[in-house]
N, C-alpha and C positions, 0 to 999 in steps of 0.2 A: 489582405484584410486589415482594416484599421480598428483595433480594439479600444473601447472606452470603458470607463468605470461605470458600474451599475449601482447607484445609491438611491435609496428611497423610491425605487421604481422608475428612476430617470437615468438616462445615459449622459455622461459628462466627460469632459477632458480633465487632465490633471494639471496642476499649476506648473509642475516641472516639465511638462511636455510628454514625450513618448520615447520608447526605445525599440530598436529593431528586433525582430524575431526571425531566425534563420533556420533553414532545413539542414539538419546534421548530415544528411546523405550527400549534399553537394555545396553546402554553405550559401545557397541562394537565399535572398531575402524573401520571406513569404508574407510580410506585413509588419505592422507596428502595434505596440501595446501601450496603454496609458501608464505613465510612470508615477503612480500614486505614492504618497508618503504619509506622514503623521497627520497633517491637516485633513486629508481625505478619509483617513481611517477614523478620525474623530467624528467626522460627519456621518460615516456609515454606522458607527456605534450609536450615535444619537438617533439615527433613523430606526435601527434595530430595537432600541429601547422604546421608542414611541409606538412601534408596531406590536410589541410583545403582549400587552394585555389583551388586545382584540384577537390576536392569533391564538394565544393560549386559551381564550374564552370560547373559541369554536368547539363544537363537539368533535370527538375523535373521528366520527364518520365524515364530518365536513373536511377535516384536515386530510383524511384518507383519500377523499375524492381528488384533491389537488395533486397528491402524490401519484395517484393512478394516471392522471392526465399528463403529468411530466413523463411518466414511464411510457405512455402511448406515443408521445411526441418524440422521445428519444429513439424508440424503435422505428417510427416512421422515417426518421432521419439517420438511420444506422450507418448508411454508406457515407453520407456527408460528414458525420462526426468521426467516422473511422479515417476518412481521408485527411482530416485535420490532424488527427493523432499521428498518422504516418508522416505528414509534412513537418510536424513540430518536433517529434522525438525519434522517428525513424523506424519503428517496428514494422514488420511486414503487414501489408494491408489486411490479409486474412486474420492475423492476430489482432489487429486493431478492431476489426468487426466483432471479434469475440469479446474484446474488452468492452465495447459499447453494450453488448447484450448483458455482460456481467454487471456493468455499471447500472444499467436499467433495472436489473433484478433486485437491487437494493431498494429502489423506489417501490417496486411491487411488494416486496417482503414487508417493508416498514409501513406501507399503506395498511396492511393487515395488523401488524403489531401495534399500531396506534390504538386499535380497538381492544387491546388486551393488556392495558395498563391497569391491573386490578389492585384494589385495596384489600383490607381485611378487618374483621372485628376480632377483639381479644376478650376472653372471659374476664370479667371484672371481679375484684376481690370483695365487693359489697353490693347489695341489691340496689343502692341508690347511685350507682355509677355505670357508665357505658364507656368502653374503650375501643378506639378504632384507629386505623392507619390509612392514610391516603398518600398519593404520589402527585407531585406538581413539577412543572418544568423548572430546570435549574436557572434559566434566564437567558441573557444574551450570550451567544457562543461565538468565539473566534476559531476558525478552522484554517489550518496551514497544511497544504498538500504538496507532494513531490512531483517530479517530472516523469517518472517511469510509467505511471498509469494515470494519465491526466484527466480521464473521465471517472474511472472506477474509484480512485482515492477521494474524489470529490463527493460522489454519491454515497460512499460508505460512511462518510461523516455527516453530510447534509441531510440525508434521508431520515436517519433516526432522530436527529435534532429537531427537524420539522415535525416529525410524527409525535414527538414528546411535547410539542407546543413551544419550543424555543425559536427565537429568531437568530439569524446567522449572518456573520461577515466572513467571506472566503478570501484568503490570500493564497493564490496558486503559485507554483514554482515559476520563476522568471524565464525558464527555458520553454515553458508550455502554457503561456497565459491565454492563448487564443482558443484553446479547447474549453477553458473555463468561461470565456466570453460566449461561446456557443451554448453552454449550459445555461448561462444567465438569460440568453435570448429565449430559450425554451421555457424557463420559469416565467418570463414575462408573457409569453404566448399562452401559457397555461392559466394566466390570470391570477397568479400568486399575489396576494395583497402587498401594497407598497411597504417597503422596509423589512419584510419578513426574510428575504434573501438579498444580500448585498455583496458586491464584488469589488475588491480593491486589488488591482494588479500593480506591480512595481518592482524595480530592481533592488531597492533598499529593503531587503527582507528584515533586517534587524530593526529598521525604523517602524515598519508596519507591525511586526511581531512585538516590538517593544511597547507599542501603544496597547496592544492586546493585553500584555502582561501588567502594565502600569495602570490602566484605566479600571477603576473599581466597578464600572457598569458591566464590564465583561466578566461574567461569573465562571466561565468555563472556557478552556482552550484545549483543542484537540489537534494533535500534531503527528505527522508521519515524516520521518527523516532519520538523520544520523543520531547515534547515541550521544555524540559530543554535543550537538545542539540540544538534545533532550535534557542533558544535565544542566545546560545554561538556563533553559526554561524552568527547570525545577528550582534553581537558585533564584531566578527573577520572581517566581510565584510565591516564594516563601513569606514575604512580608504580608501579603493578603491571604495566605493559605489558598491560593488560586486552585480551583479544581482542574486537574490535568488528565487527559488521556494521551498516552505516548506509545506510538508504534515505531520502534527504533530498529537498530541494525540487527542483522542476522549473520550466521555463519553455518549454514545448514549442513549436517552430515548425511551421507547416504550409506547405509550398511547393506551389503550383499552377503547373506549367510550361505553356509555350505549346501543347504537344501533349497536354495532359491530357484525359482523358474527363471532361467537366464534370459530368455526372450522378454519376459515380463520386466525383469530388472533393467535390461538395456533400454527398453521402450520408456519405462518410468524415469530412468536417469536422464535420457534425452529430453523428455517432456519437462522435467524440472530444471535441468542444467542450462539448456540452450534456448529456452523461451525468452523472448525479448533480448537476445544476444547475451544472456546471463545477467541482465541488469534488473534483477528482481530481488527483494529482500528475503524471499523464501527459496531461491534457487539453490540446488545442491552445490556446495563449495568444496566439501571434503568427502571423498569417496573411499570407503573402507571395504575391501573385498576379501573374503576368506581365501587363504592360499590354495585350497583345493579346487577352486573354480576361478582363480584369478586370471590365468592365461586365457581361458575360454571367454570370460567376460570382456577382457580388454580387446580380444580379437573381434568379437561381435559388436562391441561398442564402436570400434574403428570402422567396421563395415557400415554401420548406421550413420556415423558422423560424416563419412565420406560423401554422403548424399546431400548434405546441407549446403545449399548455395548461399554465398555472401554477396550483398549488393544493396542497391536502393530498394526500399520496402515496397515501391510501386512496381518493380520489375517482376515479370512472370517467374514463378518458382523460387523466389528468394525466401530463405528461412532465417538468415542471420542478417539483420540490418546494421547500420552504423552504431558505433559507440557515441555517447551523447556529446563528448567534447574531447579536446586534447588531454586534459587532466585525467579523464577516465581511461583513455588509451595508454597514457604513460604508466598508470598504475598496473594495468593488465600486463604490459610489456615487462615491467619491473618484476612482477611476480613470476612470470615465465623464466626470465633470465636468472633470477635467484635460484629457482628450482634446478635448472640445468647446470648452473655453476656448482651446485651442491650434490650433483650426481644423478639427477632425474634424467630419464630417457624420453625423448620426444617420439611419440607413436605416430602422431599426425599433427599438422598445423605448426604452430610456434612462430608464426610471422604475421605482421600486420602491415598496413600501408596507409599513407595519407594521400588524398586526392582532392585537389581544389579546396583545401581547408576542411575536408571531411575525413573521418578516421574509422578504419575498418580493421577487424582482427579475425584471422581464420579460426574456425572452431578447432580447438586444440585438446589433445589427450596427452597426459604425462604419466609415465609409470615409474616404478622404483622410487616412490615418494617416501620421504621421512618426515616425521612430525616437526622437526626443527626448521623446515622450509617455511618461508614467509607466507606462502600461499595456503598453508595449513593453519596459520595463525590469524590472518587478516581476511576480511571479506573482499573478494576480488572484483565483483560486479563486471564480469566479462565472460566470454565463451570458452572458459578453460576448465578442463576436467582432470584434476590430479587424482590418481588412483594408488592407494596404499594398501599393502597386504596386512591382513590380520590372521591370527591363528585360532581365535576362539570368539564366541559371542560375547563373552565377558570383556575381552580386550576391546572389541568394537564399541560396546556401551561405554567403557571407561574413556576411550579416545573421543567418542562423540560428546560426552558430558564435560570434557576437559577444555571448556571455553567459557568466557564470561557471558556469552550470548546463548539465548534459548528460545528462538522464535519457531523455527520449523526443523523437523528431522524426518528422514525417510528410511525405511528398511524393507528388505525383501526376504521372506521365508514362506514356505508352504505349511509350516507346522503351527497349528492353532495354539498349542500349549506354549511353545517357545515364543511365538509372536506376542501373546499376552504379556509374558514376562518382559520382553524387550520394550513393548509399548509403555508398560508401567515404569520401566527402569530409565527411560529417556527423559531428561530434564528439559522438556520443550513444551511450548504451548500448543503446537500443531504437530501431529505425527501422521505421516502417510505410510500406511502398511500396504505394501504392494500397490501403491498409488502415488504417482508423481505429480498429481494436480489436485490436491485436496480442497482448495479454496471454494467456498460457496456462500451465497448471501445468507442462507439459513443456518450456517455454522459459525461458531465464535472464532475470531481471528485475533491473535495477540501472543505475546511472548512471556517467558519466565526470565529471571535474572536481569541482565542489562539490556534485554530486548524490549522492555517497555512496561507500561502500566495500563491495565484495562483491556477490554475486548471490544472488537467491532464485528458486526454481523451476528446472526442468530438472535434469539430472544434476549440474550445477554447484552446485545449492542445498544439497546435503548436505555438501559439502566444508568449509564454515566450521564445522561441528559435529564435525569429525574432526581428530585429531592424527596426524601421520605419524611412525612410529618405524622407524628403520633398525637392524637386528640383524646383527651380524657374529659368526659362529660359528667358533671354532677347533676342529678335529677332533683 
């Protein structure tokens, strides 16, 4: 597939040419993507600005109809979109199909939320005044998305922006640009007006993102990625007080308390930890298990993990696909070796391999973990489950909160009273209670502390794309 830029409703090449896109499962070339830069980004911003007034001037019902049509087309092409996801970033095909459905759900949700941007009237202090509040679109939006969910991270940003009446320029990850091209094709087929959605792919992320941050026409930037890059964007946006939504790094804990349903806890841990080969910002990275159930949990987790097959995401029965690249592989391997060197015991796994430029790592369980191991301090982004003993609920909460990150946390208990206290005590934006997969289009997604600013999903997800205007009327 040869990807092109999509600017002002037209497909075009980039001045710098194109760059190759390879399959991380075998390093085979699957196509090329246009290598856009500052010039093309400026063109896309101009197109978005020109389209803004007419798009925001549509009724909410009219914008909703476009979003519903994009949703329909995505579901009609679910298999095609899923195959591209698996080709580009390696996740098993069944997971990729689930991602497409999840991605499309944001179009459906915000098609309805577009109709629920309500204003209000305020009691005035005198009879000759009227006071009211309305909401209007923030303006042109720059969206920057990661590689690990190349459809869902696009729609989670684009859908609420379009619903609010904003126009958008998307910069997808350079590892997965062709999935974004597929989405742009669907927007075109849905008849979205020219300039409302624009796509600029490119290897020079800082060049495209830099134009987003420096160009005053772009009123809002929404980004999903590392905390390090998020901090840079905050610095760059300071001069203009650029409005930012940042969904950043995570280091999710899993607490298994002494009254947990162990089967539930194991299934939830596997769902959280090993989805997408552990390459998600909300996957469990630190597992804390009460010592009274520690051995039983580890034994049953080992039985479950032993069934997880590693390989190409297109192969039958594969549950763990490749790591995205060599850098990701080396980080996973470094974390495992550090833990073993410091006394951790390998329960299963602990080895990876390179094959034709592709990198795989066996699903791994480590026990006898201490908090001073690197794997308990840094986000791993790989299929590694380190399990540490705790002796009390209070210790588990203290260890869970002892991180600068606060995106997602999980815990397992059958006690309603204890569960409410744990849920309230965890300093995280998303908490899964007996649930390893809490994400949903209708629920707010985002973190506390250094895990970001703002929320995506839920009715809260449209707010960052709206400005609040207070109007005082003298009669």
